[in-house]
N, C-alpha and C positions, 0 to 999 in steps of 0.2 A: 537781522537776528533779534530775537525778543530779549527783553530785559532780564527775564528769569533765567534763560539759557546763558546769557552773558554773565550773570551773577554766579551761576554754578561753575562756569569754566574760567572765569576771570575775564577782564577786559581784553579785547583783541589788541595785539601789539606784534611788532616784528619778532621779539623774543619768543612769544607764545607760538607764533606761526612756525618758527624754526624748531622749537621743542617738539611740536607735533610732528614735524617732518622727521626728526630723529626717531620719534616713537614709531612711525610707520616703517622706517628703514630697519629698526631693531626687530620689529615683530614680523615683518613680511618681506624684507629685503629691499634693496635699492630700486629694483625694477618696479616695485609696487608704488614708489613715490612719484606721483603725478600731481599736476595742479588740481585735477578733479578729486583725487583721493585725499589730498591735503585739505581742500576746501570742505570735503565731507567730514574729515576728522575734526577740523576746527569748528565746524557748524555754521559755515557761511556759503554764499554762492562763490564760484570760482573767480568771478571778476573782482570780488571784494579783496582778494589776496593781493592784487596788484597795487593796492594802497601801501603795502608793507614790503613786498619783494617785487622786483621788476620782471623777473623771469626765472626759469628753472636753474640757470647758471648761478644766479644770486643765491638761490636756496642752497645749492651745493656748496658754494663758498661759505655760507653761513653755518651749515651743519658741520663742515670740516673744522671751522674755527671753534665750534662748541666742543668737538672731540679733543682738539689740542688744549683747550682750556681745562679739560679734566685731567690732563697729564701733569704730574708733579714737575715743577720747574727746578732745574739744578740751580744751586746757589753759587753765583759767580764769586770766586774767591775762596770757596771751600775746597776740600781735598777733591781733586778732579775725579779720581777713581771712585770714591764713595758717592759723589754727586751723579756721575754718569750711571753708576749702578742703580741708584735710587730712581733716577728718571727712567731708565730702561725697564726696570721692573714695573713701574707705574704704567708706562706706555703699553706693555704687554697686557696688563690687567684691563686697561681701558679698551684695547682692541679686542679683548675677549667679550666685552660688553657690546661693542659696536664692530663686528667683523666686516660689515659692509664698507667701513671707512678705510680699510687697508689700501685698497687700490686708488683711493681718492686723495690721500694725505699729501702727496707731492705733485698732484695734477693741476692744482688751481693756479691760474695766472693773476688772480686778484686776492692774495692772501689777506686774512683779517688780522686784527690786532693781537689776538691770542696766539695765532700762528707765528706772527713775527716776533712776539716776545719769547716764544718757545725757542725758535731758531737762534735768536740773539743770545739767549741765556746758554744754550748749548755751546755755541762758538765761544762765548765769553769765558765759560768754565774751562774749556780746553786752552784758550789763549793765556788765561791767568795761571793755568797749571804748567805753563812753560812750553806749550806746543807752538811751533812756528805756524804761520798762516797756511802754508801747504800741508803740513802734518795735521793741523786741526781739520782741514777739509777732508783729508784721507780718513781720519779717525771718525769724524761725524758720518761720512758716507758708509764706512765699514760697520759701525755700530747700528745705524738704522737699517742697513741691508739685512743684518742679522735679526734685529727685533721684528721688522716687518715680515721677513721670511719665516721666522718661527711662528709668528701669529697666523700666517696663511696655513702653514702645516698643521698647527694646533686646531684651527677652525675646521679643517678638512677631515680630521680623524673620525673614524666611525664609532668612537666610544668616548666616554668621559672617565673621570677617576673612579667613579662608583661601578661602572659597567666594564672597565678595562679587562679584568681577569676573564669574565665570561666571554666577551667578544674576542679577545685575543686567543683564548683556548679554542673557540669555535673555528677561528681562522687556521690555527696550527693543526687542527685535526685534518685539514685538507692537504697538509704537507706530507710528502714521503720523506722519512729520515734518510733514506738512501739517496734520494735525488737532491734534497735540500738540507744537508746535515748542519750547515752553519746557521741557517734560519731557525731550525728547530733548537739548536743549542742556545741561540740568543733568546728565544722565547722562553725556554724552560729554565735557564739559569739566570735570566734577568727580568724579562717582561712579565713573567708569571709568578715572580717572587712576591711574598706579602709586602704590602706597602708601596709597590711600584706605582709611580706616577710619571707619565711622560713629561709633565710640566717641569720636573726636576732637571731635565736635560737643559732647560733654559739657563739655569745658574751656571752649570758646567761650561756650556759654550760661551757664555758671556765672559766668564773668568779667563778662558783661553784667549779670547780677543783682547781683553784688557791687559793680560800678561804680555802679549805681543806688542801692544801699544806702549807699555812701560819700557820695553826693550828698545823700541824705535825712538822713544823720547830720550832715553839715555844715550843712544848713538848720536842723536842730533846735538846733544849738549857737549859731546866730546870735542875738544879743540882740534881744529884741522892740523894735520901733520905737515910740516914744511918739507 
């Protein structure tokens, strides 16, 4: 690589290679991320990449770790509900930026430091909040199942906030009120109302889950009856 190209793009490093990998996945999807496409994006020959990453698996480990690093860490010792809410909202926004990462987050067998810090802070927040080890495990699994599942659903929607009324109305026009009265009712009285944003459903659902966890925590704290 010539000095002028290196100067424009910055010196080659593992971090730069991984950031370029994230950029490819963001713009073209995970399937487009290959050693060849990454080398082309970085501006080097494919063999040069092996000085910084051993193989495709190491690239995937690295970019997953970068995604976890973007999520707000809950503050261990803070109010557990507030901290889990803040972290969950942050995770949702991060996954909106990197929808390809949803299926990878829990798939790596060699988690990086940002990933481990994230998991440790989540468990620590729950434990310091009074959750037993088993209940903390249940809570973490439940919250992440919801966050990741919502992110999958949100990424698959055929509209965004700006186009929601037009797209939803076009879909509803295909419904027969006689055949699908409840769908039409939901669309007309909810989804087509001014200011509707599917993303608002996230806060509602998360609140339901945290309410249930509060009740489970209260039950766990009750002294056993003799």
